[in-house]
C-alpha positions as CSV (number, residue, x, y, z in Angstrom):
1,M,75.8,86.7,148.6
2,H,79.6,86.5,148.0
3,L,79.3,85.0,144.6
4,L,76.7,87.9,143.5
5,A,79.2,90.5,145.1
6,A,82.3,89.0,143.1
7,Y,80.2,89.0,139.9
8,S,79.2,92.4,140.3
9,A,82.8,93.7,140.9
10,A,83.8,91.5,137.9
11,T,81.3,93.1,135.5
12,V,81.6,96.6,136.8
13,E,83.3,98.9,134.1
14,P,86.7,100.1,135.4
15,E,87.1,103.8,136.3
16,P,88.7,105.9,133.6
17,S,92.1,107.0,134.3
18,T,93.0,110.6,134.9
19,R,94.7,110.8,131.5
20,E,91.5,109.4,129.8
21,R,89.3,111.8,131.8
22,L,91.4,114.8,130.6
23,L,91.1,113.6,127.0
24,A,87.6,113.2,127.0
25,A,86.9,116.6,128.7
26,A,89.6,118.1,126.3
27,S,87.7,116.8,123.2
28,E,84.4,118.6,124.5
29,V,85.7,121.7,125.3
30,F,87.6,122.0,122.0
31,L,84.6,121.3,120.1
32,E,82.5,124.0,122.1
33,Q,85.2,126.6,122.3
34,G,87.7,125.9,119.7
35,Y,91.3,125.4,120.2
36,Q,92.3,128.9,120.2
37,G,89.4,129.8,122.9
38,T,90.3,126.7,125.2
39,R,92.3,127.2,128.4
40,V,93.8,124.2,130.2
41,Q,91.7,125.4,133.1
42,D,88.6,124.9,131.2
43,V,89.6,121.4,130.3
44,A,90.7,120.7,134.0
45,K,87.2,121.9,135.3
46,R,85.2,119.9,132.8
47,A,87.1,116.8,133.9
48,G,86.9,117.6,137.6
49,L,90.6,117.8,137.9
50,T,93.3,120.5,138.8
51,T,95.6,122.0,136.1
52,G,98.4,120.5,137.7
53,A,96.8,117.1,136.6
54,I,96.9,118.2,133.1
55,Y,100.6,119.3,133.2
56,A,101.3,115.9,135.0
57,N,100.1,114.2,132.0
58,F,100.9,116.4,129.1
59,D,103.3,119.0,128.4
60,S,101.2,121.5,126.5
61,K,97.5,122.4,125.4
62,A,98.8,121.4,121.8
63,A,99.9,117.9,123.2
64,L,96.4,117.3,124.6
65,L,94.9,118.0,121.3
66,A,97.1,115.8,119.4
67,E,96.7,112.9,121.8
68,A,93.0,113.4,121.2
69,V,93.4,113.3,117.7
70,S,95.8,110.3,117.8
71,L,93.0,108.0,119.4
72,Q,91.4,107.9,115.9
73,A,94.8,107.3,114.1
74,L,95.5,104.4,116.7
75,Q,92.5,102.7,115.8
76,G,93.5,102.3,112.0
77,Q,96.9,101.5,113.0
78,R,95.6,98.5,115.1
79,Y,93.6,97.3,112.4
80,L,96.7,97.5,110.0
81,E,98.6,95.5,112.4
82,E,96.0,93.0,112.8
83,A,95.4,92.6,108.9
84,T,99.1,92.1,108.4
85,S,99.2,89.4,111.0
86,V,96.7,87.4,109.3
87,D,98.0,88.0,106.0
88,E,95.0,89.8,104.6
89,L,95.9,91.2,101.0
90,P,96.8,94.9,100.8
91,R,93.9,95.6,98.4
92,D,91.5,93.9,100.8
93,V,93.0,96.2,103.6
94,A,92.5,99.2,101.5
95,V,89.1,98.5,100.6
96,N,88.3,97.8,104.3
97,V,90.1,100.9,105.7
98,H,88.7,103.2,103.1
99,A,84.9,101.9,103.3
100,S,85.0,102.5,107.1
101,L,86.5,106.0,106.4
102,L,83.8,106.9,104.0
103,S,80.8,105.4,105.7
104,G,79.6,104.3,109.1
105,P,78.6,106.6,112.1
106,A,80.1,110.1,112.6
107,E,82.0,110.4,116.0
108,P,83.0,113.5,117.9
109,V,86.6,112.7,117.0
110,H,85.9,113.5,113.4
111,R,85.3,117.1,114.4
112,V,88.2,117.2,116.7
113,F,90.4,116.2,113.8
114,L,89.3,119.3,111.8
115,E,89.7,121.5,115.0
116,A,93.2,120.1,115.0
117,W,93.9,121.1,111.6
118,A,92.4,124.7,112.0
119,A,94.7,124.8,115.0
120,A,97.7,124.0,113.1
121,M,97.2,126.9,110.9
122,H,97.8,129.4,113.7
123,D,99.8,127.6,116.4
124,A,103.4,126.4,115.7
125,D,103.1,123.6,118.3
126,A,100.2,122.3,117.2
127,A,101.3,122.3,113.5
128,A,104.2,120.2,114.6
129,R,102.0,117.8,116.5
130,V,99.6,117.6,113.8
131,R,102.2,116.8,111.0
132,D,103.5,114.0,113.4
133,I,100.2,112.5,113.2
134,L,99.7,112.8,109.5
135,D,103.3,111.4,108.9
136,Q,102.3,108.3,111.1
137,Q,99.2,108.0,108.6
138,L,101.5,108.5,105.6
139,A,103.8,105.8,106.9
140,L,101.0,103.3,107.4
141,I,99.9,103.9,103.7
142,D,103.5,103.6,102.4
143,F,103.8,100.1,104.5
144,Q,100.8,98.8,102.5
145,I,101.9,100.0,99.2
146,G,105.3,98.4,99.9
147,R,103.7,95.1,100.9
148,G,101.6,95.2,97.7
149,R,104.8,95.4,95.8
150,E,106.5,92.6,97.8
151,L,103.5,90.3,97.0
152,G,103.3,91.3,93.3
153,R,99.8,92.5,93.7
154,L,100.3,96.1,92.7
155,D,100.4,96.9,89.2
156,P,104.2,97.9,88.3
157,D,102.4,100.9,86.2
158,V,100.9,102.2,89.2
159,D,102.9,105.3,90.5
160,D,103.6,104.9,94.4
161,L,103.2,108.8,95.0
162,A,100.1,108.9,93.2
163,M,98.6,105.9,95.1
164,R,99.9,107.4,98.4
165,T,98.2,110.8,97.5
166,L,94.9,109.2,96.6
167,S,94.9,106.9,99.9
168,F,95.8,109.9,101.9
169,A,93.1,112.1,100.3
170,L,90.4,109.5,101.3
171,F,91.7,109.4,104.7
172,V,91.2,113.4,104.8
173,G,88.1,113.4,103.0
174,G,86.6,110.9,105.1
175,N,87.2,112.7,108.1
176,V,85.7,116.0,106.6
177,I,82.5,114.0,105.6
178,K,81.9,112.7,109.0
179,A,82.9,115.8,110.5
180,F,79.8,117.6,108.9
181,D,77.8,114.4,108.9
182,L,77.2,114.3,105.2
183,P,75.2,111.6,103.6
184,R,77.1,108.3,103.4
185,P,76.6,104.9,101.8
186,E,76.2,101.9,103.6
187,P,79.9,100.3,104.6
188,D,79.2,97.2,102.1
189,V,77.9,99.5,99.3
190,M,81.0,101.7,99.7
191,A,83.2,98.6,100.1
192,A,81.8,97.2,96.7
193,L,82.5,100.3,94.8
194,L,86.1,100.5,96.2
195,R,86.6,96.9,95.1
196,R,85.6,97.5,91.7
197,L,87.9,100.7,91.5
198,Y,90.9,99.0,93.2
199,R,90.5,96.0,90.6
200,N,92.2,98.2,88.1
201,L,95.3,98.7,90.4
202,T,96.0,95.1,90.4
203,A,98.8,93.6,88.8
204,P,98.0,91.8,85.5
205,G,96.9,88.3,86.0
206,V,96.3,88.6,89.7
207,D,92.8,88.4,91.0
């Protein structure tokens, strides 16, 4: 009996933290009511908490929106960190990241991304926080381009700003495609096309 109890305790999912509950509730309410139409009281009520819990964890509604969006960005950052640690080639990293952006399942967070961008058009605080998130994504892209240069893998004739713009456009476009749940190919099909395209960006003599 004691062993069964110990096993059950070990396999039970941990309770979400207050912060996690608020982020989950915020994502739902933002999608239902829009950023402008959402009040912090609405989020607190959905999470079963008080408004005090929100301000104990987030300094504004815009901060709540930004962190909900950042969860998606964090996943991409973790992948890039892991890829770098195992010396995955920059072209392979780009293929895998972009294939995952342009294919695979749509998640609510993709619609939250669009809500954040719309909010940024009308709210200065939201705009500043969304810009921080986008700057983080651009920094990750710049890192991979720089790494490709260091390894001699990127064709010298390829312009860095053009490459950065293309990569960022795929990031934005992938979120729009999934936010509207538009038709998408299977990840391996998308990856095969991207490999063919990116082969032309590789330095001469490099496979």
